[in-house]
C-alpha positions in Angstrom: -36.1 24.9 -241.1 -37.1 22.6 -244.0 -34.9 19.8 -242.7 -36.5 20.1 -239.2 -40.0 20.1 -240.8 -39.1 16.9 -242.6 -37.8 15.3 -239.4 -41.0 16.3 -237.6 -43.2 14.8 -240.4 -41.3 11.5 -240.1 -41.9 11.3 -236.3 -45.5 12.4 -236.8 -46.1 9.4 -239.1 -44.7 7.0 -236.6 -46.0 8.6 -233.4 -48.8 6.1 -232.6 -46.6 3.1 -233.5 -43.8 4.5 -231.4 -46.1 5.0 -228.4 -47.3 1.3 -228.7 -43.8 -0.1 -229.0 -42.0 -1.9 -226.1 -38.8 -0.8 -224.6 -36.1 -3.2 -225.8 -34.0 -3.2 -222.7 -36.4 -2.5 -219.9 -33.8 -3.1 -217.1 -31.4 -0.7 -218.8 -34.1 1.9 -219.1 -35.0 1.6 -215.4 -31.3 1.9 -214.5 -31.1 5.2 -216.4 -34.3 6.5 -214.9 -33.1 5.6 -211.4 -29.8 7.4 -211.8 -31.4 10.4 -213.4 -34.0 10.7 -210.6 -31.1 10.7 -208.1 -29.3 13.5 -210.0 -32.3 15.8 -210.4 -34.1 15.1 -207.1 -35.5 18.3 -205.6 -34.5 20.5 -208.5 -37.1 23.3 -209.1 -37.0 23.4 -212.9 -35.9 20.8 -215.4 -36.2 20.6 -219.2 -36.3 17.5 -221.3 -35.7 17.9 -225.1 -36.7 15.2 -227.5 -39.3 13.9 -225.1 -41.2 11.7 -227.6 -44.5 10.6 -226.2 -43.6 11.7 -222.7 -43.0 8.4 -220.9 -39.7 9.5 -219.3 -40.9 13.0 -218.4 -43.9 11.6 -216.6 -41.8 9.0 -214.8 -39.4 11.7 -213.6 -42.0 14.3 -212.7 -42.3 13.3 -209.0 -38.6 14.0 -208.6 -38.7 17.7 -209.5 -40.7 20.9 -209.0 -41.6 21.7 -212.6 -40.6 19.8 -215.8 -40.9 21.3 -219.3 -40.8 18.6 -222.1 -40.4 19.4 -225.8 -40.3 17.5 -229.1 -40.3 18.6 -232.7 -43.2 16.2 -233.4 -46.7 17.6 -232.8 -48.0 14.0 -233.0 -45.7 12.9 -230.2 -46.6 15.9 -228.0 -50.3 15.2 -228.5 -49.8 11.7 -227.2 -47.7 13.0 -224.3 -50.5 15.4 -223.3 -53.0 12.6 -223.4 -50.8 10.6 -221.0 -50.4 13.5 -218.6 -54.1 14.1 -218.5 -54.9 10.4 -217.9 -52.3 10.2 -215.1 -53.3 13.6 -213.5 -49.8 14.9 -213.7 -49.9 18.6 -213.2 -46.2 19.6 -212.9 -45.2 18.7 -216.5 -45.7 21.1 -219.5 -45.4 19.6 -223.0 -44.6 21.8 -226.0 -43.6 21.5 -229.7 -40.1 22.8 -230.2 -36.7 21.8 -231.6 -33.9 21.6 -229.0 -32.1 24.6 -230.5 -35.3 26.7 -230.4 -36.5 26.3 -226.8 -36.9 29.9 -225.6 -37.8 30.3 -221.9 -34.7 32.5 -221.4 -31.1 32.0 -220.4 -30.4 30.2 -217.2 -33.9 29.0 -216.8 -33.2 25.3 -215.8 -31.4 23.4 -213.2 -31.0 20.4 -215.5 -31.6 19.5 -219.2 -32.3 15.9 -220.2 -31.7 14.6 -223.7 -32.3 10.9 -224.1 -31.9 9.0 -227.4 -31.7 12.4 -229.2 -28.3 13.8 -229.9 -27.6 11.3 -232.8 -30.8 12.6 -234.5 -29.8 16.2 -234.6 -28.5 17.8 -237.8 -26.4 20.4 -235.9 -25.4 18.8 -232.7 -22.8 21.4 -231.8 -25.2 24.3 -232.1 -27.9 22.5 -230.1 -25.4 21.8 -227.3 -24.4 25.4 -227.1 -28.0 26.5 -226.9 -28.8 23.9 -224.2 -25.9 25.2 -222.1 -27.3 28.7 -222.3 -30.6 27.5 -220.9 -28.9 26.1 -217.8 -28.2 27.9 -214.6 -24.5 28.2 -213.8 -23.4 24.7 -212.7 -26.6 23.1 -214.1 -26.5 19.5 -215.4 -27.0 18.1 -218.9 -27.9 14.4 -218.7 -27.9 12.5 -221.9 -28.1 8.9 -223.2 -27.1 8.7 -226.8 -26.7 5.9 -229.4 -23.1 6.0 -230.6 -23.8 4.5 -234.0 -20.1 4.1 -235.0 -20.0 1.2 -232.6 -22.5 -0.7 -234.7 -21.2 -3.3 -237.3 -20.3 -1.9 -240.7 -23.2 -3.8 -242.3 -25.8 -2.2 -240.0 -24.3 1.3 -240.6 -24.5 0.7 -244.3 -28.2 -0.2 -244.0 -29.1 3.2 -242.4 -29.0 5.3 -245.6 -31.1 2.6 -247.4 -33.7 2.7 -244.6 -33.8 6.5 -244.8 -34.2 6.3 -248.6 -37.4 4.3 -248.2 -38.6 6.5 -245.4 -38.3 3.9 -242.7 -35.6 5.7 -240.7 -35.1 9.3 -239.6 -32.0 11.4 -240.1 -29.2 10.1 -238.0 -25.5 10.9 -237.6 -22.8 8.4 -236.8 -20.2 9.2 -234.1 -18.3 7.7 -231.2 -18.5 8.3 -227.5 -15.1 10.0 -227.7 -16.5 12.4 -230.3 -19.5 13.2 -228.1 -17.1 13.9 -225.2 -15.2 16.5 -227.4 -18.5 18.0 -228.5 -19.5 18.5 -224.8 -16.3 20.1 -223.9 -16.4 22.4 -227.0 -19.9 23.5 -226.0 -18.7 24.6 -222.6 -19.5 21.5 -220.4 -17.3 19.6 -217.9 -18.1 15.9 -218.0 -18.8 14.4 -214.5 -20.0 10.9 -215.2 -19.9 8.3 -218.0 -21.6 5.0 -218.2 -23.5 2.2 -220.0 -26.7 1.1 -218.4 -27.6 -1.6 -220.8 -28.2 -5.2 -219.6 -27.8 -6.8 -223.0 -24.5 -8.1 -224.5 -23.7 -4.9 -226.3 -24.8 -1.4 -225.4 -24.1 1.4 -227.8 -26.2 3.9 -225.7 -23.7 6.2 -223.9 -24.9 7.7 -220.6 -23.2 11.0 -219.8 -23.6 13.7 -217.2 -22.0 17.1 -217.8 -22.0 20.3 -215.9 -22.3 23.8 -217.4 -19.1 25.7 -216.9 
């Protein structure tokens, strides 16, 4: 719980700066949004974990009946609620919660979304198992994850330094192959893999998996 609180405090400090920052690969982001909207179109109930300031949840809201979006950072959720109010979006609910602590009941969702999140979790395996329990039988887990082992060694070495001076959050380094195994171990069948980036190198791995 202490580690989660520390992570939440980091994101609370950077919430306003994060909200004001620009998406680095806008075309890649739009490609992910479009594919996700196709996959979840018409679903009654969808969950997004690690929703940040709510940009993606609000963009995807017209595709679904109801969307619940959570984040560990109260600062991020406050901004998300401001955005929802200003846009008049009534079918999205924002709440503060860690991915492994979302408690609406087993089998509550048709799909779970986790974008740019899994590499930030301290216990990825436990979180994936919990998210599978939240899905209806055959429900989808749609993720886009930075596989940091694909970065150059120098950049990977800089991450602990950045964390030490409080300029980076907790992150774990793994490959897309490792994430595939994690998904299978948690009880998912992988349906789709992809890279949506339009830049020269894209370490963000898009994955669609079905709850077994």
